[in-house]
N, C-alpha and C positions, 0 to 999 in steps of 0.2 A: 588912122586905123590900121592895127597890125594885119599882118596875113596869117592865116591859119595854118602855115607849114608846122611841122613837126621841128622842136629846138635839136640842132644836128647831134648825132652821136657819133663820134671818128668813125670813120671809113663806112657810115651807112649810108650817106648819100650819093656816095662815088658808086655803090651798087646800083645798077639801072633804077634811076629815080621812080619813074613811072611804075614799074614792078612793085617796089617797096611800097608806094603810097596806095595802091590798087587794090579795092577789096576786093574785086571780083578774084584776084591773084591770090589774097591772104584773108579768104574768109573768115571770120569767128564761128570757130566750132561748137556745133550744137548738138554732142553726143545724145546719144539715147538716155532715159533717164535712167540713174542708179538710186538702189536702195539708200534712203537717207539715215544720217547718223539720226539714232534714237533720244531722243526728248527723255531725260533721266528726271527733271523736275521742272515745273510749269507755275507759276504764280499768274492768275489774270483777272481784270475785274469783274468778268461774268456780267451779272447785271447791275452793278454798282457803279459808281464814281465817285470823285473827292473834289472838293471844291478849296483853293488855296488863296487867301487874299494876300496884300502886299506884304513881302517880306515875311512869307507863312512857308515853313517846309516842312518836310517829314519823308518818311519811306513809306513806298507804296508798297512795294512786293517785296517777299523774301523765299529764297531756295535754297536748298542744302542738297551736296552729294557726296560720295565717299568715292576717294580714289585709292588704289592699291600700290603705287609705284610712286617713287620723288619725281618730280617734274613731267606731272602725267598732263597733258593739255586737254582742255575743254572749251568747246565756241559758246559763249554765252550772247544771247540775243534779247534786247530789252526795245519796247516802244510805248512812249507816252502819245496817246491822242490828246490835244489840248485845245479846249475850245473856251475861247473867251466872250462872253453874253453881249448882245446888242445894247443892253441897259446899264454897261458899265461906262463912265465917264472919260477915262483915259483912251488915247487912240491905239495903244501899245502895252503890252505885258510880257515882259521877260521870262521865257520857260528857259529851265536848267535841270537836266537829266543827268545823274552820275550811276554808274554801276559801282559797286563797292564789294569786293570779296575778302575773304581771310579765311585761315586755316586752324588748324589744331594748337591749343595754345596762344595764339595771337587774339586781338581785340579787334571791333568793328571800327575801321579808320575814320577819322574826321573827313569831312570833304576838301580836297587837295587836288587842282588841276596839274601840280608839277609832280605826282604820284603815279609812276608809270610802271609799278607793280601790281598796286593791287587797285587801281580803279579808272574808271575812262569817263569824260565829261563830252557833252555836246549841249549846247544852247541853240534858242531861235526866238525872235521875237514873233508874237502872235499879234495880229491885228484885231480891233474890236470887231466882233462879228464873225470872224472867220473859226474855222476849225483847222489845225495842221498837225502832222506828224512829225514825232521828235524819236527819231530811230538810231540804236546803237547796235554795232556788232563787234565782238572784241572776243581774242584768244587768252583765257587766263590758264596761265601756268601753275599747276598745284605743287609748290615746292617740295611739300611734305606729306607724305601719306596720312589718310585719315579723313574727317569729316570736314568739309569747308563749306562756307556759308556767302550767300552773296544778297544784297539788298539793290533795289530802284529807288535812289534817294531824289526828290523833285524840290525843286525850290522857283519862288517867283518875285520878280521885283518891277517897279514902275520906272522904266527908261525916262518918260517924260510925264511926270505928274500932271494933271490938271488941277491949278491953283483952286483950293476951297473944297475938292471933292473928298468925300469920306473915304479915307483907307481903307476900312473894312468892305466898302462895296466894289472895290476896283480887286477882280478876282478872277483867276483862270480853272477853268477844270478837267482835271484828269480824268479823261472820259471813259467809258465803254469801249473796249478794244485794247485797250494798253496790256502790255505783257512784260513778264522777265521769265526767261528758258535756258536751261542749260542741256548741252547735247553730252551723249556719252563721248570715250575715249577717240581724238583724232587719231587719223593714219600715221605709224611713223615718220613719214617723208612731209607732214607738214611743216609750214615754215611761217612764221609771224613775226610783225614787227609792230612796235609801238614807240615811235621813236618821234623826233620834232621832223619836220619837211624841208630838208636840206634840199638846195639844189645843187645839181651835179652837171658838171660836164666832163663826159667821157669817162663816167663813174667815179671822178673827183669831187669829193665837196668844197664848193665855193661861198655857201652863205654862213650868217650867223646862224647857232643851233637854235634860238628862239622863235624865230619867226622870218619868213622872206615877203618880199614884200615884189609884186609884180606892177610895172609902171611903163610908160610908155618908151623912156630912154632905155631900159634892161626889161622886155616885157615877156622873155622866153624861161621857163624853169621846168627841169626835170625831175619831179618830186616821189619821194619814197622809192627810190631806185633800191633795187635789190639782186641778188645772183643767186638763182636757183636751179639745183640737178635733179633733175627726174629719176628715180630709181628704178630699176630692171621692173616689168611689171606694171608701172606706173604708167598708162599709156594717156590719162586725161587728169583733167585738173580744175580748182576753180579758184579764180582769183578776185579780190576785193581790194579797193583803195579809196579810202573815205579821209577828206580833209574838209576843215571848217575856214571858210572865208568871209571877212570884213571888208567893207568898200571903205575908201578914205574919204567919208563925208565932211570930217574936220582934221583940223592938222592937232599933230602931239602939241598936248599941254593947255588945249581948249578947256574951259572951267567948266566942271560937271560931265565933262567926257572921258572916261580911263581907259577906253579901248583902241587908242588911237596911237601909241607908241610907235616910232617910225615914220609916220605918215607926215609927208613935208606940204607947205601952203602949195607947193607946185603940183601934190598928188589929188589935192581936194577937187570933186566936183559933187555940191550936195545932191546932187538925184541921186548918184549911185554908179557902179563901173560894171562892165561886161567881161567877162573870163570865159575863155575856150578850154575844153579837158578833154584828155582822150586816154583809154588806159593802154599803154603798149606793151607787147610780148612778143621779145625777139628771141627765136631759135638758133643758136651759132652752130656755124658749120664746123665740120671737125678740125681739129688743129689749128684754128683761124679766129681772127675777131671780126670775122664779115656774119653776117645773119645768113643763114640759109633761107629762115621765113620770119616774116614779121606780120604780126596782126594787133590789129586795132579795134578797140570798141569805146565808144558806137559806130568807128568807123573812119572812111576818109579825112572826111571833114571836122571830125571831133562834135563836140556839143558846147553851146553857148549858154552861159547862164548870168541873167543881170542881177544883180546884189543891190537892191534900192537904198533909199537912206531908212525907209521904216522898217523894211527888211532886217536887213544889217548884217545879222550871222546867216550865211546859208553852209549847210554841209554838203558838198559834194562829195556824194555814192557811187563807186563805180563798181560794177560786179558782172562776170562774165564766165562761161567756162570755155576751156582751150585744150585741144589735142597736141600730143608730141608726135612730131613728124616721125615717120618711119623711113623718111630718105636715106638712101647708103651713105649720103654727102654731110647728113645731118650728124651733129653730136645730140647727147641729152641735157646741153647746158642751155640756160635761160636767162635776158636780163628782163626785167621787168620793171614798170616806173608808169607813173603817171604826167603827161605830158601837157602842160598848162601856160597858158598865154593870155596875157592882157588884150584886151580887143577896143576898149572905147571908153571915155567917161574917166571915173574916178581910179585911181591904183587901187590896188586888190591885194590886201594881205593876208598872209596865209599863215595860219596859227599852229604851234606845236603840239599843245596839250591835247587838239582832237585829232591826231595825226593817228592813222593805224591802218595797217596791210595784211594781208594773209594770204599764202599759195597753201590749197587743201587740197590734198587727191581724196578720189572717192572712197566709201560711199558719201555722199554729202547733198544738201540741198544746194542746187548748183550757185544760184543767184538770190538765194532766200536771205531775209534777216534784216 
């Protein structure tokens, strides 16, 4: 089993290791609540739900909002509460939710997980008799002023169909509590990424752009790395980093399995694999590449997630609020990333199309969405 140490950033470990890692030394900031961004449009189930059978798809919700300037950013939040009844024959139903947005003069785009401008997709297996949430949060930048539209699209397939079962009776319910929401305009200092989960060493990308695999021979990765400078007057901010991971329970090329590209026979464990993640926010010292403070969420040891064969798709969602240190030795420059490390079992594949992160100054719902 790999250790849970953070993958090294140049010159970080050199600076008093115990101090860098200690939660007590650098606690996660929990500033007093601020006013949230206004929800300008929302659509939700209220007292209704919708049932989807095998290979059925459709738009659950639609919202609209008007922007006044070019490249105006909004946060889009969505959730599908998916329930697979006990009565179905299949063990698993795959749920897939996609936020799609478009502006004046544009047409609604088709579902395309490679589209990094107009949509965001997340997937999850829901087991028979289970209710599970599929949650998405995304910054949509409205390039053109005017009326913009977003829909929450949902579809389902049968990953392991039971022979002889009626496809029309293999269903998943998009249940009460699902929604699609858009906020008012974000703070000008916001910074958002919708990028591939490229691995970094010292700020330098080292992996392919479309995926990365954490395995025993190369277990560590710093994902979604970004630099951000807090402008004057901004003393706290929220960060989220979301990635979708799957475990290598099959090798690439396995008949009937199309989601294992890059998985080698040595990566395979049919039960699943465990990964550790930690959201890291480092504030640089003035005129230096050293950190003056480092904060980790959820803390020193991170958090382990087991990605089972049946679950297969797991979205690792990290979000917390942080403060800008006013220590005179500190600059206002930050490096932010999600530290990930393979722990045991199957190797873990980090997907690109579901990777997104954001830095949002207040007013903001600090860890919501």
